[in-house]
BALOBA-1460 file (C-alpha; in Angstrom, 3 decimals):
// residues 198
<rec num="1" residu="v" x="0.048" y="0.295" z="-0.037"/>
<rec num="2" residu="s" x="1.503" y="3.483" z="-1.140"/>
<rec num="3" residu="p" x="2.250" y="6.080" z="2.006"/>
<rec num="4" residu="g" x="-1.217" y="7.875" z="3.163"/>
<rec num="5" residu="a" x="-3.423" y="5.674" z="1.230"/>
<rec num="6" residu="f" x="-5.460" y="4.668" z="3.848"/>
<rec num="7" residu="a" x="-5.699" y="8.605" z="4.974"/>
<rec num="8" residu="q" x="-6.378" y="9.290" z="1.320"/>
<rec num="9" residu="l" x="-9.411" y="6.969" z="1.146"/>
<rec num="10" residu="a" x="-10.844" y="7.676" z="4.646"/>
<rec num="11" residu="n" x="-10.487" y="11.248" z="3.780"/>
<rec num="12" residu="t" x="-12.613" y="11.038" z="0.285"/>
<rec num="13" residu="l" x="-15.235" y="9.017" z="1.772"/>
<rec num="14" residu="a" x="-15.352" y="12.039" z="4.498"/>
<rec num="15" residu="e" x="-16.058" y="14.415" z="2.004"/>
<rec num="16" residu="d" x="-19.057" y="13.222" z="0.627"/>
<rec num="17" residu="r" x="-21.534" y="11.768" z="2.345"/>
<rec num="18" residu="r" x="-23.070" y="10.257" z="-0.781"/>
<rec num="19" residu="r" x="-20.172" y="8.423" z="-1.348"/>
<rec num="20" residu="r" x="-20.214" y="4.749" z="-0.398"/>
<rec num="21" residu="a" x="-16.872" y="3.307" z="-1.693"/>
<rec num="22" residu="v" x="-13.335" y="4.247" z="-2.491"/>
<rec num="23" residu="g" x="-10.309" y="2.531" z="-4.454"/>
<rec num="24" residu="a" x="-7.343" y="2.712" z="-4.910"/>
<rec num="25" residu="l" x="-5.093" y="2.169" z="-8.531"/>
<rec num="26" residu="p" x="-2.453" y="-0.311" z="-9.452"/>
<rec num="27" residu="g" x="1.362" y="1.247" z="-9.256"/>
<rec num="28" residu="t" x="2.635" y="-1.178" z="-10.883"/>
<rec num="29" residu="g" x="1.703" y="-3.922" z="-13.533"/>
<rec num="30" residu="r" x="1.991" y="-4.510" z="-17.457"/>
<rec num="31" residu="d" x="-1.396" y="-2.932" z="-18.086"/>
<rec num="32" residu="r" x="-1.125" y="-0.404" z="-14.997"/>
<rec num="33" residu="v" x="-2.695" y="2.185" z="-17.320"/>
<rec num="34" residu="g" x="-5.522" y="0.619" z="-19.036"/>
<rec num="35" residu="v" x="-6.541" y="-0.968" z="-15.576"/>
<rec num="36" residu="s" x="-6.615" y="2.534" z="-13.887"/>
<rec num="37" residu="y" x="-8.388" y="3.663" z="-17.051"/>
<rec num="38" residu="r" x="-11.130" y="0.890" z="-17.026"/>
<rec num="39" residu="m" x="-11.268" y="1.546" z="-13.226"/>
<rec num="40" residu="q" x="-11.948" y="5.349" z="-13.199"/>
<rec num="41" residu="a" x="-14.243" y="4.676" z="-16.626"/>
<rec num="42" residu="c" x="-16.528" y="2.075" z="-15.084"/>
<rec num="43" residu="g" x="-16.724" y="3.270" z="-11.831"/>
<rec num="44" residu="r" x="-15.067" y="-0.389" z="-10.660"/>
<rec num="45" residu="v" x="-12.590" y="-1.181" z="-7.376"/>
<rec num="46" residu="s" x="-10.430" y="-3.130" z="-7.200"/>
<rec num="47" residu="g" x="-9.981" y="-6.224" z="-5.012"/>
<rec num="48" residu="n" x="-6.401" y="-5.582" z="-3.759"/>
<rec num="49" residu="l" x="-7.498" y="-2.265" z="-2.014"/>
<rec num="50" residu="y" x="-10.445" y="0.104" z="-1.444"/>
<rec num="51" residu="a" x="-12.263" y="1.467" z="1.344"/>
<rec num="52" residu="l" x="-16.579" y="1.143" z="1.990"/>
<rec num="53" residu="g" x="-18.178" y="3.989" z="3.908"/>
<rec num="54" residu="g" x="-19.601" y="3.087" z="7.339"/>
<rec num="55" residu="g" x="-22.858" y="4.110" z="6.523"/>
<rec num="56" residu="f" x="-23.062" y="1.712" z="3.407"/>
<rec num="57" residu="v" x="-21.546" y="-1.376" z="5.562"/>
<rec num="58" residu="a" x="-24.454" y="-0.836" z="8.307"/>
<rec num="59" residu="d" x="-27.022" y="-0.628" z="5.129"/>
<rec num="60" residu="l" x="-25.728" y="-4.067" z="3.993"/>
<rec num="61" residu="r" x="-26.201" y="-5.755" z="7.316"/>
<rec num="62" residu="a" x="-29.418" y="-3.874" z="7.689"/>
<rec num="63" residu="r" x="-30.484" y="-5.528" z="4.381"/>
<rec num="64" residu="h" x="-28.539" y="-9.090" z="5.561"/>
<rec num="65" residu="l" x="-27.006" y="-8.955" z="1.847"/>
<rec num="66" residu="q" x="-24.168" y="-11.339" z="1.734"/>
<rec num="67" residu="m" x="-21.979" y="-12.148" z="-0.579"/>
<rec num="68" residu="p" x="-22.501" y="-16.095" z="-2.349"/>
<rec num="69" residu="v" x="-19.658" y="-18.503" z="-0.897"/>
<rec num="70" residu="g" x="-17.941" y="-19.321" z="-3.883"/>
<rec num="71" residu="l" x="-18.512" y="-16.060" z="-5.764"/>
<rec num="72" residu="v" x="-15.477" y="-14.814" z="-7.931"/>
<rec num="73" residu="g" x="-14.326" y="-11.144" z="-8.175"/>
<rec num="74" residu="e" x="-16.177" y="-9.620" z="-4.629"/>
<rec num="75" residu="d" x="-14.793" y="-6.413" z="-6.161"/>
<rec num="76" residu="f" x="-16.988" y="-6.680" z="-9.039"/>
<rec num="77" residu="l" x="-20.008" y="-7.092" z="-6.732"/>
<rec num="78" residu="v" x="-19.051" y="-4.561" z="-4.085"/>
<rec num="79" residu="s" x="-18.916" y="-1.868" z="-6.753"/>
<rec num="80" residu="c" x="-22.446" y="-2.713" z="-7.907"/>
<rec num="81" residu="l" x="-23.839" y="-2.795" z="-4.436"/>
<rec num="82" residu="a" x="-22.179" y="0.368" z="-3.365"/>
<rec num="83" residu="k" x="-23.887" y="2.165" z="-7.015"/>
<rec num="84" residu="d" x="-26.838" y="0.145" z="-6.163"/>
<rec num="85" residu="t" x="-26.985" y="-1.099" z="-9.701"/>
<rec num="86" residu="p" x="-27.985" y="-4.866" z="-10.107"/>
<rec num="87" residu="s" x="-26.956" y="-5.294" z="-13.531"/>
<rec num="88" residu="i" x="-24.541" y="-6.366" z="-15.876"/>
<rec num="89" residu="a" x="-24.528" y="-2.921" z="-17.250"/>
<rec num="90" residu="g" x="-23.536" y="-1.482" z="-13.674"/>
<rec num="91" residu="l" x="-20.513" y="-2.944" z="-13.866"/>
<rec num="92" residu="c" x="-19.663" y="0.248" z="-16.804"/>
<rec num="93" residu="t" x="-21.572" y="2.688" z="-15.384"/>
<rec num="94" residu="p" x="-20.060" y="5.630" z="-13.498"/>
<rec num="95" residu="s" x="-22.104" y="6.423" z="-9.765"/>
<rec num="96" residu="p" x="-21.253" y="9.621" z="-7.666"/>
<rec num="97" residu="r" x="-21.703" y="7.018" z="-5.034"/>
<rec num="98" residu="l" x="-18.232" y="5.332" z="-5.745"/>
<rec num="99" residu="v" x="-14.871" y="7.186" z="-6.739"/>
<rec num="100" residu="i" x="-11.417" y="5.838" z="-7.393"/>
<rec num="101" residu="h" x="-8.743" y="7.959" z="-5.734"/>
<rec num="102" residu="p" x="-5.941" y="9.038" z="-8.189"/>
<rec num="103" residu="r" x="-3.083" y="9.188" z="-6.044"/>
<rec num="104" residu="a" x="-4.129" y="6.292" z="-3.730"/>
<rec num="105" residu="t" x="-2.211" y="3.077" z="-5.156"/>
<rec num="106" residu="f" x="-1.161" y="-0.499" z="-3.949"/>
<rec num="107" residu="v" x="1.995" y="-2.574" z="-5.630"/>
<rec num="108" residu="f" x="2.289" y="-6.041" z="-6.522"/>
<rec num="109" residu="r" x="5.003" y="-8.271" z="-7.630"/>
<rec num="110" residu="s" x="4.089" y="-9.222" z="-11.673"/>
<rec num="111" residu="l" x="4.382" y="-12.652" z="-12.710"/>
<rec num="112" residu="s" x="7.481" y="-13.384" z="-14.716"/>
<rec num="113" residu="p" x="7.636" y="-15.922" z="-17.422"/>
<rec num="114" residu="w" x="11.132" y="-17.424" z="-15.947"/>
<rec num="115" residu="r" x="9.365" y="-18.678" z="-12.416"/>
<rec num="116" residu="a" x="7.506" y="-22.224" z="-12.908"/>
<rec num="117" residu="s" x="5.084" y="-21.234" z="-9.893"/>
<rec num="118" residu="d" x="4.264" y="-18.732" z="-11.804"/>
<rec num="119" residu="w" x="3.027" y="-20.218" z="-15.112"/>
<rec num="120" residu="w" x="0.440" y="-22.402" z="-12.503"/>
<rec num="121" residu="t" x="-0.799" y="-19.013" z="-11.219"/>
<rec num="122" residu="y" x="-1.559" y="-17.971" z="-14.264"/>
<rec num="123" residu="g" x="-3.341" y="-20.379" z="-15.355"/>
<rec num="124" residu="r" x="-5.205" y="-20.343" z="-12.134"/>
<rec num="125" residu="r" x="-6.131" y="-16.963" z="-12.812"/>
<rec num="126" residu="l" x="-7.244" y="-17.252" z="-16.142"/>
<rec num="127" residu="v" x="-9.976" y="-20.404" z="-15.074"/>
<rec num="128" residu="r" x="-10.618" y="-17.517" z="-12.454"/>
<rec num="129" residu="y" x="-11.502" y="-14.839" z="-15.146"/>
<rec num="130" residu="q" x="-13.696" y="-16.942" z="-17.255"/>
<rec num="131" residu="l" x="-15.403" y="-17.969" z="-14.327"/>
<rec num="132" residu="r" x="-15.811" y="-14.625" z="-12.645"/>
<rec num="133" residu="g" x="-17.713" y="-13.906" z="-16.546"/>
<rec num="134" residu="y" x="-19.920" y="-16.521" z="-16.041"/>
<rec num="135" residu="q" x="-21.011" y="-16.082" z="-12.752"/>
<rec num="136" residu="f" x="-22.131" y="-12.772" z="-12.769"/>
<rec num="137" residu="v" x="-24.126" y="-12.951" z="-15.988"/>
<rec num="138" residu="l" x="-25.874" y="-16.012" z="-13.881"/>
<rec num="139" residu="l" x="-26.294" y="-13.548" z="-11.271"/>
<rec num="140" residu="f" x="-27.928" y="-10.541" z="-12.995"/>
<rec num="141" residu="d" x="-30.264" y="-12.993" z="-14.865"/>
<rec num="142" residu="q" x="-31.608" y="-13.982" z="-11.899"/>
<rec num="143" residu="l" x="-31.777" y="-11.248" z="-9.447"/>
<rec num="144" residu="g" x="-34.827" y="-9.414" z="-11.200"/>
<rec num="145" residu="p" x="-37.260" y="-7.069" z="-9.663"/>
<rec num="146" residu="d" x="-35.964" y="-8.401" z="-5.904"/>
<rec num="147" residu="g" x="-32.239" y="-6.680" z="-6.825"/>
<rec num="148" residu="f" x="-29.725" y="-8.161" z="-4.204"/>
<rec num="149" residu="e" x="-31.697" y="-9.360" z="-1.715"/>
<rec num="150" residu="a" x="-32.587" y="-11.930" z="-4.085"/>
<rec num="151" residu="m" x="-28.462" y="-13.237" z="-4.339"/>
<rec num="152" residu="p" x="-28.457" y="-16.900" z="-3.568"/>
<rec num="153" residu="t" x="-26.023" y="-18.174" z="-0.430"/>
<rec num="154" residu="h" x="-23.856" y="-20.121" z="-2.632"/>
<rec num="155" residu="v" x="-23.198" y="-20.299" z="-6.374"/>
<rec num="156" residu="d" x="-24.159" y="-23.930" z="-6.529"/>
<rec num="157" residu="d" x="-27.302" y="-22.443" z="-6.099"/>
<rec num="158" residu="l" x="-26.583" y="-19.654" z="-8.283"/>
<rec num="159" residu="y" x="-26.202" y="-22.833" z="-11.592"/>
<rec num="160" residu="r" x="-28.948" y="-25.155" z="-10.173"/>
<rec num="161" residu="k" x="-31.114" y="-22.150" z="-10.856"/>
<rec num="162" residu="a" x="-29.797" y="-20.864" z="-13.612"/>
<rec num="163" residu="r" x="-31.927" y="-20.582" z="-17.307"/>
<rec num="164" residu="w" x="-29.359" y="-21.712" z="-18.923"/>
<rec num="165" residu="l" x="-25.796" y="-22.996" z="-18.274"/>
<rec num="166" residu="p" x="-22.575" y="-21.976" z="-19.995"/>
<rec num="167" residu="r" x="-20.963" y="-23.903" z="-22.821"/>
<rec num="168" residu="y" x="-17.454" y="-23.388" z="-23.884"/>
<rec num="169" residu="t" x="-16.477" y="-22.710" z="-27.646"/>
<rec num="170" residu="w" x="-13.304" y="-21.904" z="-29.349"/>
<rec num="171" residu="r" x="-11.794" y="-18.954" z="-28.089"/>
<rec num="172" residu="g" x="-8.010" y="-19.630" z="-29.282"/>
<rec num="173" residu="w" x="-5.291" y="-20.103" z="-26.434"/>
<rec num="174" residu="l" x="-8.090" y="-19.522" z="-24.152"/>
<rec num="175" residu="t" x="-10.235" y="-22.315" z="-24.946"/>
<rec num="176" residu="p" x="-8.761" y="-25.019" z="-22.522"/>
<rec num="177" residu="f" x="-9.048" y="-22.045" z="-19.995"/>
<rec num="178" residu="d" x="-12.810" y="-21.718" z="-20.680"/>
<rec num="179" residu="a" x="-13.202" y="-25.542" z="-20.640"/>
<rec num="180" residu="l" x="-12.475" y="-25.604" z="-17.265"/>
<rec num="181" residu="a" x="-14.333" y="-22.494" z="-15.752"/>
<rec num="182" residu="v" x="-17.732" y="-24.062" z="-17.771"/>
<rec num="183" residu="r" x="-16.570" y="-27.531" z="-16.568"/>
<rec num="184" residu="q" x="-16.786" y="-26.066" z="-12.777"/>
<rec num="185" residu="i" x="-20.404" y="-24.458" z="-13.190"/>
<rec num="186" residu="r" x="-21.556" y="-27.547" z="-14.297"/>
<rec num="187" residu="r" x="-20.194" y="-29.788" z="-11.686"/>
<rec num="188" residu="g" x="-21.803" y="-27.023" z="-9.108"/>
<rec num="189" residu="a" x="-25.006" y="-27.566" z="-11.076"/>
<rec num="190" residu="h" x="-25.537" y="-31.161" z="-11.182"/>
<rec num="191" residu="p" x="-23.637" y="-32.597" z="-8.672"/>
<rec num="192" residu="r" x="-22.939" y="-36.484" z="-7.976"/>
<rec num="193" residu="g" x="-24.734" y="-38.701" z="-6.258"/>
<rec num="194" residu="p" x="-23.989" y="-40.832" z="-3.386"/>
<rec num="195" residu="s" x="-24.110" y="-44.099" z="-5.502"/>
<rec num="196" residu="e" x="-21.713" y="-41.987" z="-8.235"/>
<rec num="197" residu="g" x="-18.487" y="-42.122" z="-5.699"/>
<rec num="198" residu="t" x="-15.922" y="-39.624" z="-6.699"/>
């Protein structure tokens, strides 16, 4: 966390009572410029560093809203909750309720092609990215007029109630990662019975 970032986030929340969340920007990373632009243009925090207003947290508790167990991308969900936009469009719709501080930053070690363990990490990350995309489409498809109150408690419930389940298609070199994400969703939607073993 960059020096002073916590104070910058706290002060940004205190400056305007309408603000529910404030996010920091990446200070490292090969695509930090692109990521920073998308975060600011879309009004979307990064899970690496963000702060929530006390009133917003109290509202979440009063409404008994909890993130479904197994959901990938809590920052996407927090962004939509802060903006009170229970839709896919909410992921790319800016709002005065969520702001990004231009000077508060976080840094991290970038993955290296020369580290064998980083290849495994990168592969798992690609699967999670695919899984996150499918999960949010399914989630917002099910929320309906009840909004966030209709969120399931577990992603397996999300999969089982889905009107449709994703099928992987040819996406070049990303196809194997897409296939793994689809398989995980379909296994959650149709768990094995006791007689099928493991």
